[in-house]
C-alpha positions in Angstrom: 14.1 3.8 5.3 14.1 7.3 3.3 14.4 7.8 -0.5 17.2 9.4 -2.1 17.4 10.6 -5.4 20.7 10.7 -7.6 20.3 13.0 -10.7 23.9 12.6 -13.3 23.9 13.6 -17.1 23.9 11.1 -20.0 24.0 12.1 -23.8 20.5 11.1 -24.9 22.0 9.3 -28.2 23.2 6.8 -25.5 20.5 5.0 -23.6 23.2 1.5 -23.5 25.1 4.0 -21.1 21.6 4.8 -18.8 21.3 0.8 -18.6 24.9 0.1 -17.7 24.8 2.8 -15.0 21.6 1.2 -13.2 22.9 -2.2 -13.7 26.0 -0.7 -12.0 23.8 1.4 -9.3 21.9 -2.2 -8.5 25.0 -4.1 -8.0 26.4 -1.4 -5.9 23.7 -1.0 -3.5 23.5 -4.9 -3.4 27.2 -4.9 -2.4 26.8 -2.7 0.3 24.0 -4.3 1.8 25.6 -7.5 1.7 28.5 -5.6 3.6 26.2 -4.5 6.2 24.7 -1.3 4.9 21.0 -1.7 4.0 21.0 0.4 0.4 18.3 -0.6 -2.3 18.7 0.7 -5.5 14.9 1.0 -6.8 15.0 2.4 -10.2 15.4 4.9 -13.0 14.0 7.5 -15.3 16.2 8.8 -18.1 14.9 12.7 -19.6 16.5 12.0 -23.1 15.9 15.4 -24.0 17.2 17.1 -21.3 20.0 14.3 -21.0 19.3 14.1 -17.3 19.0 10.8 -15.6 17.8 10.0 -12.2 18.5 7.3 -10.0 16.2 6.4 -6.6 17.6 4.9 -3.8 16.3 3.7 -0.4 18.8 4.3 2.5 19.9 4.8 5.9 22.1 8.1 5.1 23.0 10.2 2.1 26.2 9.1 3.0 25.6 5.2 1.6 23.8 6.4 -1.5 27.3 8.5 -1.7 29.2 5.6 -1.6 26.9 3.1 -3.4 27.2 5.9 -6.4 31.0 6.1 -6.0 31.4 2.2 -6.0 29.2 2.2 -9.3 31.4 5.3 -10.6 27.9 7.0 -11.3 28.6 10.5 -11.5 26.4 12.4 -8.7 25.8 16.0 -10.1 23.0 16.1 -7.2 21.9 14.4 -4.2 18.7 14.6 -2.1 16.2 13.2 0.5 13.2 12.9 -1.4 9.5 12.1 -0.7 7.2 9.5 -3.2 4.1 9.2 -3.8 2.6 6.0 -2.5 6.0 5.0 -0.7 5.5 7.9 1.8 8.8 8.3 4.6 10.3 5.2 5.0 9.4 3.7 1.7 
């Protein structure tokens, strides 16, 4: 499955928000998968200096990641398909 990166912005002073968003992202992806739409939350990267957070997913389509983010109440600033070293195309 392709990898997708969701970009969102969070305050550098609210590290708990990063953990909450990541947990909601994981739970929403798991729920979608149980319903028959395979989405896997892989992990997050937070850059406090830039107040930017990235959530990495595996999914068949960008729309599936958008749905996972919507269910998790994650505000998507940008969504892009990415290639991640060591994972190759399709994870």
